[in-house]
C-alpha positions as CSV (number, residue, x, y, z in Angstrom):
1,M,16.9,16.6,15.6
2,A,13.9,14.3,15.9
3,K,13.0,12.4,12.7
4,S,9.5,13.8,12.6
5,Q,10.8,17.3,13.0
6,A,13.4,16.7,10.2
7,N,10.6,15.5,7.9
8,T,8.6,18.7,8.5
9,E,11.6,20.9,7.8
10,K,12.7,19.1,4.6
11,K,11.9,21.0,1.4
12,S,8.7,19.7,-0.3
13,R,10.4,19.3,-3.7
14,V,13.2,17.2,-2.2
15,I,10.6,15.0,-0.5
16,I,8.6,14.5,-3.8
17,A,11.8,13.5,-5.6
18,E,12.8,11.0,-2.9
19,V,9.3,9.5,-2.6
20,L,9.0,9.0,-6.3
21,S,12.5,7.6,-6.6
22,S,11.8,5.1,-3.9
23,L,8.6,4.1,-5.6
24,L,10.4,3.4,-8.8
25,Q,12.5,0.9,-7.0
26,S,9.3,-0.9,-6.1
27,S,9.8,-0.1,-2.5
28,G,6.4,0.2,-0.8
29,S,3.2,1.9,-1.9
30,L,2.8,5.6,-2.4
31,S,0.5,6.0,0.6
32,T,3.1,4.3,2.8
33,H,5.8,6.7,1.7
34,L,3.5,9.8,2.1
35,S,2.4,8.8,5.6
36,K,5.8,10.0,6.9
37,Y,5.0,13.5,5.8
38,K,1.4,14.0,6.8
39,D,2.5,16.7,9.3
40,H,4.6,18.6,6.8
41,P,3.4,22.2,6.2
42,E,3.2,21.5,2.5
43,S,1.7,18.0,2.8
44,S,-1.2,18.8,0.4
45,L,1.2,19.9,-2.3
46,I,3.4,16.9,-1.8
47,Q,0.4,14.5,-2.0
48,E,-1.1,16.2,-5.0
49,T,2.2,16.2,-6.9
50,C,3.2,12.6,-6.1
51,Y,-0.3,11.3,-7.0
52,G,-0.3,13.4,-10.2
53,C,3.1,12.2,-11.2
54,C,2.1,8.6,-10.8
55,R,-1.1,9.2,-12.7
56,W,0.8,10.7,-15.7
57,F,4.2,9.2,-15.2
58,R,4.6,7.6,-18.6
59,L,3.5,10.6,-20.5
60,L,5.7,12.9,-18.4
61,E,8.6,10.6,-18.9
62,H,8.0,10.7,-22.7
63,I,8.1,14.5,-22.6
64,L,11.2,14.6,-20.5
65,D,13.1,12.3,-22.8
66,Q,12.7,14.8,-25.6
67,F,14.8,17.3,-23.6
68,L,17.6,15.0,-22.4
69,K,20.6,14.4,-24.6
70,K,21.1,11.0,-23.0
71,P,19.1,9.0,-20.4
72,L,20.0,9.7,-16.8
73,K,21.8,6.9,-14.9
74,S,19.8,4.7,-12.5
75,K,21.8,6.2,-9.6
76,D,20.3,9.6,-10.6
77,R,16.7,8.4,-10.4
78,D,16.0,11.2,-7.9
79,I,17.0,13.9,-10.5
80,K,14.7,12.3,-13.0
81,C,11.9,12.3,-10.5
82,L,12.7,15.9,-9.6
83,L,12.2,16.8,-13.3
84,I,9.1,14.7,-13.7
85,A,7.5,16.5,-10.7
86,A,8.5,19.9,-12.1
87,L,6.9,19.1,-15.5
88,Y,3.7,17.9,-13.7
89,Q,3.5,21.1,-11.8
90,L,4.1,23.2,-14.9
91,R,1.5,21.3,-17.0
92,E,-1.2,20.5,-14.4
93,L,-0.9,22.9,-11.5
94,N,-0.2,26.1,-13.3
95,Q,2.5,27.0,-10.8
96,A,4.6,30.1,-11.4
97,E,7.3,29.1,-13.9
98,Y,10.1,31.0,-12.3
99,A,9.3,29.4,-8.9
100,V,9.2,25.8,-10.3
101,I,12.6,26.3,-12.0
102,N,14.4,28.1,-9.2
103,E,13.1,25.6,-6.5
104,S,13.9,22.6,-8.7
105,V,17.5,23.9,-9.2
106,S,17.8,24.4,-5.5
107,A,16.4,20.9,-4.8
108,A,19.1,19.3,-7.0
109,N,21.7,20.8,-4.7
110,L,19.8,19.7,-1.6
111,L,19.7,16.2,-3.0
112,G,23.5,16.3,-2.9
113,K,23.9,16.6,-6.7
114,P,25.1,20.1,-7.5
115,W,26.3,18.9,-10.9
116,A,22.6,18.5,-11.9
117,K,21.7,22.2,-11.3
118,G,22.6,23.2,-14.8
119,L,20.8,20.2,-16.3
120,V,17.6,20.9,-14.4
121,N,17.6,24.5,-15.3
122,A,18.2,23.8,-19.0
123,V,15.6,21.1,-19.3
124,L,12.8,23.1,-17.7
125,R,13.6,26.3,-19.6
126,N,13.8,24.4,-22.9
127,Y,10.5,22.7,-22.1
128,L,8.8,26.1,-21.5
129,R,10.2,27.4,-24.8
130,G,9.1,24.4,-26.8
131,K,6.0,23.2,-24.9
132,D,3.5,24.2,-27.6
133,K,5.2,22.0,-30.1
134,V,5.6,19.2,-27.6
135,E,1.9,19.3,-26.7
136,E,0.9,19.3,-30.3
137,G,3.2,16.3,-31.0
138,L,1.5,14.2,-28.3
139,S,-1.5,13.6,-30.5
140,S,0.7,11.5,-32.8
141,T,2.2,9.3,-30.1
142,S,0.8,5.9,-29.2
143,T,-2.4,5.7,-27.3
144,D,-0.9,4.0,-24.3
145,I,1.5,6.9,-23.9
146,Q,-1.2,9.5,-24.4
147,Y,-3.2,7.9,-21.6
148,S,0.0,7.3,-19.6
149,F,-0.6,3.5,-19.2
150,P,2.1,0.8,-19.1
151,K,2.1,-0.8,-22.6
152,W,1.6,-4.3,-21.3
153,L,-1.5,-3.3,-19.3
154,F,-3.0,-1.2,-22.1
155,D,-2.5,-4.1,-24.5
156,Q,-4.3,-6.5,-22.2
157,L,-7.2,-4.1,-21.7
158,E,-7.5,-3.6,-25.4
159,S,-7.5,-7.3,-26.0
160,Q,-9.9,-8.3,-23.2
161,W,-12.2,-5.2,-23.3
162,P,-11.9,-4.0,-27.0
163,N,-15.1,-1.9,-26.8
164,D,-14.4,-0.4,-23.4
165,A,-10.6,0.0,-23.2
166,E,-10.5,3.7,-24.0
167,S,-13.3,4.6,-21.6
168,I,-11.6,2.4,-18.9
169,V,-8.2,4.3,-19.2
170,I,-9.9,7.7,-19.3
171,A,-11.9,6.8,-16.1
172,S,-8.8,5.4,-14.5
173,N,-7.0,8.8,-14.9
174,E,-9.8,10.7,-13.2
175,R,-9.6,11.9,-9.6
176,P,-11.8,9.6,-7.5
177,P,-14.8,10.8,-5.7
178,L,-15.3,10.4,-1.9
179,S,-18.1,8.0,-1.3
180,L,-19.8,7.1,2.0
181,R,-21.6,4.0,3.2
182,V,-24.5,5.1,5.3
183,N,-25.1,2.9,8.4
184,L,-28.7,2.1,7.6
185,G,-29.1,0.5,11.0
186,K,-28.7,4.0,12.5
187,V,-30.1,6.4,9.9
188,S,-31.8,6.2,6.5
189,R,-29.8,7.5,3.5
190,E,-32.4,10.2,2.9
191,Q,-32.2,11.4,6.5
192,Y,-28.4,11.4,6.6
193,Q,-28.3,13.3,3.4
194,L,-30.5,16.0,4.9
195,E,-28.3,16.1,8.0
196,L,-25.2,16.5,5.8
197,A,-26.9,19.3,4.0
198,E,-27.7,21.1,7.3
199,A,-24.0,20.8,8.1
200,G,-23.1,22.4,4.8
201,I,-22.0,19.2,3.0
202,E,-23.5,18.5,-0.4
203,S,-24.0,14.9,-1.4
204,S,-25.8,12.7,-4.0
205,P,-27.1,9.1,-3.8
206,G,-25.3,6.3,-5.7
207,Q,-27.0,4.4,-8.4
208,Y,-26.2,0.8,-7.3
209,A,-25.9,0.5,-3.5
210,D,-28.8,1.8,-1.4
211,S,-26.3,2.8,1.3
212,S,-24.1,4.9,-0.9
213,L,-23.6,8.7,-0.9
214,Y,-21.1,10.7,-2.9
215,L,-19.8,14.0,-1.5
216,A,-19.6,16.9,-3.9
217,K,-16.2,17.8,-2.4
218,P,-13.7,15.6,-0.7
219,R,-13.0,16.4,3.0
220,A,-11.3,14.9,6.0
221,V,-13.4,12.3,7.8
222,S,-13.2,14.3,11.0
223,E,-15.2,17.0,9.2
224,I,-18.0,14.7,8.0
225,H,-21.1,15.0,10.1
226,G,-21.8,11.8,12.1
227,F,-18.7,9.9,11.0
228,L,-17.1,9.6,14.4
229,E,-20.5,8.6,15.8
230,G,-20.7,5.6,13.4
231,M,-23.4,7.0,11.1
232,S,-21.2,6.5,8.0
233,S,-18.0,5.0,6.7
234,V,-15.8,5.8,3.8
235,Q,-16.2,3.0,1.2
236,D,-16.5,2.9,-2.6
237,E,-19.9,2.0,-3.9
238,A,-18.6,-1.0,-5.7
239,S,-17.4,-2.5,-2.4
240,Q,-20.8,-1.7,-0.8
241,M,-22.5,-4.1,-3.2
242,V,-20.7,-7.1,-1.7
243,A,-22.8,-7.6,1.4
244,G,-26.0,-7.8,-0.6
245,L,-24.6,-10.6,-2.8
246,L,-23.8,-12.7,0.2
247,D,-27.5,-13.5,0.9
248,L,-27.1,-12.9,4.6
249,Q,-29.6,-14.3,7.0
250,P,-30.0,-14.6,10.8
251,G,-28.0,-17.3,12.5
252,L,-25.4,-17.7,9.8
253,K,-21.7,-18.1,10.5
254,V,-19.7,-15.8,8.1
255,L,-16.0,-15.6,7.2
256,D,-14.4,-12.5,5.7
257,A,-11.0,-13.6,4.3
258,C,-8.4,-11.0,3.5
259,A,-10.5,-8.6,5.5
260,A,-8.4,-5.5,6.1
261,P,-9.1,-2.6,6.5
262,G,-12.5,-4.0,7.6
263,G,-15.0,-2.1,5.5
264,K,-16.7,-5.2,4.2
265,T,-16.6,-6.9,7.6
266,C,-18.4,-3.9,9.1
267,H,-20.9,-3.8,6.3
268,I,-21.7,-7.5,6.7
269,L,-22.4,-6.8,10.4
270,E,-24.4,-3.7,9.7
271,S,-26.5,-5.6,7.1
272,E,-27.4,-8.6,9.4
273,H,-27.3,-8.0,13.1
274,S,-28.2,-11.6,14.1
275,L,-25.3,-13.6,12.7
276,T,-24.1,-16.4,14.9
277,E,-20.5,-15.3,14.3
278,C,-18.4,-13.2,11.9
279,V,-14.7,-14.0,11.6
280,A,-12.3,-11.6,9.9
281,I,-8.9,-12.9,8.8
282,D,-5.8,-11.0,7.7
283,M,-2.0,-11.1,8.2
284,G,-0.2,-8.8,10.6
285,P,-1.0,-6.8,13.7
286,R,-1.3,-3.4,11.8
287,K,-4.0,-4.8,9.5
288,L,-6.0,-6.3,12.4
289,E,-5.7,-2.9,14.2
290,R,-7.3,-1.2,11.3
291,I,-10.2,-3.7,11.3
292,E,-10.6,-3.2,15.1
293,E,-10.6,0.6,14.8
294,N,-13.5,0.4,12.3
295,L,-15.4,-2.1,14.4
296,Q,-15.0,0.0,17.5
297,R,-16.1,3.2,15.9
298,L,-19.3,1.5,14.6
299,G,-20.0,-0.5,17.8
300,L,-19.6,-3.9,16.1
301,N,-18.0,-7.1,17.1
302,A,-16.1,-9.8,15.1
303,R,-13.6,-12.4,15.9
304,L,-10.2,-11.3,14.4
305,V,-7.6,-13.8,13.3
306,D,-4.0,-13.0,12.4
307,S,-3.1,-15.6,9.7
308,D,-2.7,-16.3,6.1
309,A,-6.3,-17.3,5.2
310,S,-5.1,-20.1,2.9
311,D,-3.2,-21.7,5.8
312,I,-6.3,-23.3,7.3
313,D,-4.3,-25.7,9.5
314,N,-3.1,-22.7,11.3
315,W,-6.4,-21.0,12.1
316,W,-9.4,-23.2,11.3
317,D,-11.1,-25.2,14.1
318,G,-13.1,-27.4,11.6
319,A,-16.5,-25.6,12.2
320,E,-17.8,-24.8,8.7
321,F,-19.0,-21.4,7.5
322,D,-22.3,-20.7,5.9
323,R,-20.9,-17.8,3.9
324,I,-17.3,-16.9,2.9
325,L,-16.2,-13.6,1.4
326,L,-13.0,-14.0,-0.5
327,D,-11.9,-10.5,-1.6
328,A,-8.7,-11.9,-3.1
329,P,-5.4,-10.2,-3.4
330,C,-5.2,-8.9,-7.0
331,S,-3.6,-6.5,-9.5
332,A,-6.0,-3.7,-8.4
333,T,-6.2,-2.7,-12.0
334,A,-9.8,-1.6,-11.5
335,V,-9.0,1.0,-8.9
336,I,-6.1,2.8,-10.5
337,R,-7.9,6.2,-10.1
338,R,-7.5,5.7,-6.3
339,H,-4.1,4.2,-6.5
340,P,-2.3,5.6,-9.6
341,D,1.0,4.2,-8.3
342,I,-0.3,0.9,-9.6
343,K,0.7,2.1,-13.1
344,V,4.2,2.6,-11.9
345,L,4.6,-0.5,-9.6
346,R,2.7,-3.3,-11.3
347,Q,4.6,-5.6,-13.6
348,P,3.4,-8.6,-15.7
349,R,5.3,-11.0,-13.4
350,D,3.1,-9.8,-10.5
351,I,0.0,-11.2,-12.3
352,E,1.4,-14.7,-12.5
353,E,2.2,-14.6,-8.8
354,L,-1.2,-13.3,-7.9
355,L,-2.9,-16.1,-9.9
356,G,-1.2,-18.7,-7.8
357,V,-2.2,-16.9,-4.5
358,Q,-5.9,-16.6,-5.7
359,A,-6.1,-20.3,-6.7
360,N,-4.6,-21.4,-3.4
361,L,-7.1,-19.3,-1.4
362,L,-10.0,-20.6,-3.4
363,T,-9.0,-24.2,-3.0
364,S,-8.2,-23.9,0.7
365,L,-11.2,-21.8,1.8
366,W,-13.6,-24.1,-0.1
367,K,-12.9,-26.8,2.5
368,C,-14.2,-24.4,5.2
369,L,-17.5,-23.9,3.5
370,K,-20.6,-25.8,4.7
371,P,-22.5,-27.9,2.0
372,G,-25.2,-25.6,0.6
373,G,-23.1,-22.6,1.6
374,L,-22.0,-19.7,-0.5
375,L,-18.5,-18.3,-1.3
376,L,-18.4,-14.9,-2.9
377,Y,-15.2,-14.4,-4.9
378,T,-14.4,-10.7,-5.5
379,T,-11.4,-8.7,-6.9
380,C,-10.8,-5.1,-7.8
381,S,-9.1,-6.3,-11.0
382,L,-10.1,-5.8,-14.7
383,L,-8.0,-8.7,-15.9
384,K,-10.0,-11.8,-16.9
385,Q,-7.2,-14.2,-15.9
386,E,-7.8,-13.1,-12.3
387,N,-11.5,-13.2,-12.6
388,E,-13.7,-15.4,-14.9
389,E,-10.7,-17.5,-16.0
390,Q,-9.6,-18.1,-12.4
391,I,-13.2,-19.2,-11.6
392,S,-13.3,-21.4,-14.7
393,Q,-10.2,-23.3,-13.7
394,F,-11.5,-23.7,-10.1
395,L,-14.9,-25.1,-11.3
396,E,-13.2,-27.5,-13.6
397,S,-11.2,-29.0,-10.7
398,T,-13.9,-28.8,-8.0
399,D,-16.8,-31.2,-8.4
400,N,-19.0,-29.8,-5.7
401,A,-18.8,-26.1,-6.8
402,K,-21.4,-24.4,-8.9
403,Y,-21.5,-20.9,-10.3
404,E,-24.6,-19.0,-9.1
405,G,-25.5,-16.3,-11.5
406,I,-26.1,-12.7,-10.6
407,A,-29.5,-11.3,-11.8
408,A,-28.7,-7.6,-12.2
409,D,-28.9,-4.7,-14.6
410,W,-25.5,-3.3,-13.8
411,G,-22.0,-4.2,-15.1
412,V,-21.0,-6.7,-17.7
413,E,-22.2,-10.3,-17.5
414,C,-19.2,-12.6,-17.9
415,R,-19.2,-16.4,-18.5
416,F,-18.7,-16.7,-14.7
417,G,-19.4,-13.6,-12.6
418,R,-20.2,-10.0,-13.2
419,Q,-17.8,-7.1,-13.9
420,L,-18.2,-3.5,-13.0
421,L,-16.0,-1.4,-15.3
422,P,-14.6,2.0,-14.3
423,G,-16.7,4.6,-16.0
424,D,-18.5,7.6,-14.5
425,K,-16.1,9.8,-12.6
426,N,-18.8,10.3,-10.0
427,G,-19.6,6.5,-9.9
428,P,-18.1,3.4,-8.5
429,D,-14.7,1.8,-9.0
430,G,-14.3,-1.3,-11.1
431,F,-15.0,-4.6,-9.4
432,F,-15.6,-8.3,-10.1
433,Y,-18.1,-10.5,-8.3
434,C,-18.7,-14.2,-8.5
435,P,-20.9,-16.3,-6.1
436,L,-20.1,-20.0,-5.9
437,R,-22.5,-22.5,-4.2
438,K,-21.3,-25.7,-2.6
439,S,-23.5,-28.7,-3.4
440,Q,-25.3,-30.5,-0.6
441,S,-23.6,-33.8,-1.3
């Protein structure tokens, strides 16, 4: 039997347990695992359950522990995930109780663990009998468990954003909206909104980026009027603000480091049609393919380079850039609503590793910037050590670098840079922006 056919015939509950179990071993992202099952007849249920379980994993785990006499062994991680998924479906999806129990018991057998059938049956039935008491008891648990956040991350958010931590975690647990970037070189936002309405698609303009539209209901890109013709792209509004902060002008040479999937590269080219050159760098053929796919759909051109952007000896020819966008690898703690698996995957040690990567990129790419040029450092992180503190250390060690403030009425002004915090569920993701100018001498 072909592998793809086997994937479509496998029971959805077994797939969910296996995907979540693999994720707990820090083996790839949720989207990577789910891509194998995009053709499964129950792909929507699989995706909804996996994303929901990641969003509420710590809380569901807390509930599950109350019905286990002893913790499950690590080799039985799949059974734990099977139970977590069943609890999610019972609490959040209002699925028929008998179906959830019967299918979960059957899935334990299909996972090759018939011994667990009785356990699964007992845990779920006991939960249903005692769920009212369990739900009442949640109000007395710690706040990090109530909001289903890793304690280390919740503690950092409380420490760094004491007045905003609760609103941040609430917003991070919301389902993300679908936001579009209108290609203003082809159509105005107002005209495109009218055309969407004529196609039966309701939308509303964003508050910050003049190219942004939010769809009232998410839908496949193939169903969005004008998408395939390059009239719009899917991009969060926070990312759409990047191009405007680069102070683009005709004749400039621009570098987009860490460019995949290419949304910001394309927006740069849409925003200024008369650049001398736009170079986009990222590592690996698949990442470059994604950038190229976006460029082709929009009818744009950029020079693509397959390299670690910090390894300038490998890719740089010595010709300096007027503008550099460094959208640095980061903890992604500001986009948890889009990637709830971050709450499951991210560990404190990851932050230390990322700080080194970010510092190395800043130091290396600064050499490629023309005197008088601008480097825009951005992340989708909320953690100050990745943002303003990272910039502070760079400025202390770099004589010819100067922070250039952002005059704006949005976000939070930091010592260095400006931070958008997750907030309105129909608004942008969190994001950090910091423009740095290289002195002329």
